[in-house]
C-alpha atoms as a printed R data frame, in Angstrom:
    type eleno elety resid chain resno       x       y       z
1   ATOM     1    CA   UNK     A     1   0.000   0.000   0.000
2   ATOM     2    CA   UNK     A     2   2.857   2.379   0.741
3   ATOM     3    CA   UNK     A     3   4.128   2.019  -2.807
4   ATOM     4    CA   UNK     A     4   0.636   2.586  -4.198
5   ATOM     5    CA   UNK     A     5   0.575   6.045  -2.644
6   ATOM     6    CA   UNK     A     6   3.539   6.853  -4.875
7   ATOM     7    CA   UNK     A     7   1.931   5.232  -7.916
8   ATOM     8    CA   UNK     A     8   4.285   2.237  -7.857
9   ATOM     9    CA   UNK     A     9   2.546  -1.084  -8.452
10  ATOM    10    CA   UNK     A    10   5.424  -3.334  -9.523
11  ATOM    11    CA   UNK     A    11   6.233  -6.659  -7.843
12  ATOM    12    CA   UNK     A    12   9.947  -5.848  -7.512
13  ATOM    13    CA   UNK     A    13   9.202  -2.565  -5.784
14  ATOM    14    CA   UNK     A    14   6.757  -4.312  -3.464
15  ATOM    15    CA   UNK     A    15   9.440  -6.824  -2.467
16  ATOM    16    CA   UNK     A    16  11.994  -4.080  -1.899
17  ATOM    17    CA   UNK     A    17   9.542  -2.119   0.248
18  ATOM    18    CA   UNK     A    18   9.156  -4.915   2.779
19  ATOM    19    CA   UNK     A    19  10.867  -3.913   6.006
20  ATOM    20    CA   UNK     A    20  13.434  -6.708   5.567
21  ATOM    21    CA   UNK     A    21  14.219  -5.451   2.028
22  ATOM    22    CA   UNK     A    22  13.927  -8.940   0.555
23  ATOM    23    CA   UNK     A    23  14.531  -9.984  -3.032
24  ATOM    24    CA   UNK     A    24  11.725 -10.388  -5.525
25  ATOM    25    CA   UNK     A    25  12.213 -14.187  -5.586
26  ATOM    26    CA   UNK     A    26  12.000 -14.407  -1.799
27  ATOM    27    CA   UNK     A    27   8.862 -12.245  -1.716
28  ATOM    28    CA   UNK     A    28   7.235 -14.401  -4.397
29  ATOM    29    CA   UNK     A    29   8.072 -17.566  -2.476
30  ATOM    30    CA   UNK     A    30   6.702 -16.158   0.779
31  ATOM    31    CA   UNK     A    31   3.372 -15.092  -0.663
32  ATOM    32    CA   UNK     A    32   3.089 -18.385  -2.557
33  ATOM    33    CA   UNK     A    33   3.383 -20.178   0.801
34  ATOM    34    CA   UNK     A    34   0.257 -18.250   1.815
35  ATOM    35    CA   UNK     A    35  -1.651 -19.326  -1.288
36  ATOM    36    CA   UNK     A    36  -1.414 -16.154  -3.332
37  ATOM    37    CA   UNK     A    37   0.990 -14.211  -5.538
38  ATOM    38    CA   UNK     A    38   2.509 -10.750  -5.565
39  ATOM    39    CA   UNK     A    39   0.605  -9.939  -8.737
40  ATOM    40    CA   UNK     A    40  -2.668 -10.942  -7.073
41  ATOM    41    CA   UNK     A    41  -1.917  -8.748  -4.059
42  ATOM    42    CA   UNK     A    42  -0.914  -5.846  -6.272
43  ATOM    43    CA   UNK     A    43  -4.111  -6.308  -8.299
44  ATOM    44    CA   UNK     A    44  -6.189  -6.186  -5.113
45  ATOM    45    CA   UNK     A    45  -4.511  -2.928  -4.086
46  ATOM    46    CA   UNK     A    46  -5.025  -1.458  -7.569
47  ATOM    47    CA   UNK     A    47  -8.696  -2.428  -7.469
48  ATOM    48    CA   UNK     A    48  -9.242  -0.940  -4.013
49  ATOM    49    CA   UNK     A    49  -7.557   2.299  -5.046
50  ATOM    50    CA   UNK     A    50  -9.431   2.443  -8.359
51  ATOM    51    CA   UNK     A    51 -12.764   2.003  -6.579
52  ATOM    52    CA   UNK     A    52 -11.864   4.741  -4.146
53  ATOM    53    CA   UNK     A    53 -10.887   7.189  -6.895
54  ATOM    54    CA   UNK     A    54 -13.920   6.294  -9.031
55  ATOM    55    CA   UNK     A    55 -16.199   7.281  -6.175
56  ATOM    56    CA   UNK     A    56 -15.040  10.877  -6.739
57  ATOM    57    CA   UNK     A    57 -16.848  12.207  -9.832
58  ATOM    58    CA   UNK     A    58 -14.314  15.030 -10.137
59  ATOM    59    CA   UNK     A    59 -11.560  12.595 -11.151
60  ATOM    60    CA   UNK     A    60 -11.647  11.597 -14.811
61  ATOM    61    CA   UNK     A    61 -11.728   7.829 -15.429
62  ATOM    62    CA   UNK     A    62  -8.596   7.936 -17.587
63  ATOM    63    CA   UNK     A    63  -6.814   9.773 -14.763
64  ATOM    64    CA   UNK     A    64  -7.861   7.040 -12.337
65  ATOM    65    CA   UNK     A    65  -6.271   4.490 -14.654
66  ATOM    66    CA   UNK     A    66  -3.009   6.416 -14.673
67  ATOM    67    CA   UNK     A    67  -3.051   6.883 -10.902
68  ATOM    68    CA   UNK     A    68  -3.371   3.136 -10.327
69  ATOM    69    CA   UNK     A    69  -0.508   2.379 -12.676
70  ATOM    70    CA   UNK     A    70  -1.922   1.781 -16.148
71  ATOM    71    CA   UNK     A    71  -0.130   3.360 -19.090
72  ATOM    72    CA   UNK     A    72  -3.240   3.463 -21.233
73  ATOM    73    CA   UNK     A    73  -6.941   3.882 -20.668
74  ATOM    74    CA   UNK     A    74  -7.935   0.733 -22.541
75  ATOM    75    CA   UNK     A    75  -5.816  -1.538 -20.335
76  ATOM    76    CA   UNK     A    76  -7.304  -0.027 -17.192
77  ATOM    77    CA   UNK     A    77 -10.874  -0.399 -18.419
78  ATOM    78    CA   UNK     A    78 -10.281  -4.009 -19.451
79  ATOM    79    CA   UNK     A    79  -8.645  -4.899 -16.109
80  ATOM    80    CA   UNK     A    80 -11.368  -3.166 -14.102
81  ATOM    81    CA   UNK     A    81 -14.117  -4.987 -16.009
82  ATOM    82    CA   UNK     A    82 -12.311  -8.281 -15.418
83  ATOM    83    CA   UNK     A    83 -12.102  -7.564 -11.668
84  ATOM    84    CA   UNK     A    84 -15.662  -6.356 -11.148
85  ATOM    85    CA   UNK     A    85 -17.774  -7.328 -14.140
86  ATOM    86    CA   UNK     A    86 -18.494  -3.630 -14.654
87  ATOM    87    CA   UNK     A    87 -16.783  -0.953 -16.671
88  ATOM    88    CA   UNK     A    88 -15.310   1.903 -14.603
89  ATOM    89    CA   UNK     A    89 -18.116   4.136 -15.892
90  ATOM    90    CA   UNK     A    90 -20.806   1.647 -14.835
91  ATOM    91    CA   UNK     A    91 -19.144   1.200 -11.445
92  ATOM    92    CA   UNK     A    92 -19.014   4.962 -10.924
93  ATOM    93    CA   UNK     A    93 -22.709   5.349 -11.817
94  ATOM    94    CA   UNK     A    94 -23.718   2.622  -9.348
95  ATOM    95    CA   UNK     A    95 -21.501   4.014  -6.604
96  ATOM    96    CA   UNK     A    96 -22.816   7.552  -7.006
97  ATOM    97    CA   UNK     A    97 -26.409   6.295  -7.137
98  ATOM    98    CA   UNK     A    98 -25.888   4.456  -3.829
99  ATOM    99    CA   UNK     A    99 -24.630   7.659  -2.179
100 ATOM   100    CA   UNK     A   100 -27.789   9.569  -3.037
């Protein structure tokens, strides 16, 4: 999560950020022992951050994609739809409707 604040969502950076400053291979092995992967964890953080930013109608959807580490809008939209079953625009509409 600390790396996400800086817009860094890479597995190597996540491994380096651990307080023990472990290697990428060691970090991958450790999370595998817990039944997951670094990429899965990073994806969960990206999704949580994307949902948070999408709940603010002042932030453009393409900007949200960039903030959570996607180089292009299309990749972000595709990933978000895969995660949630909704496009970012559909998710935003539902979220804003729930707040009313």
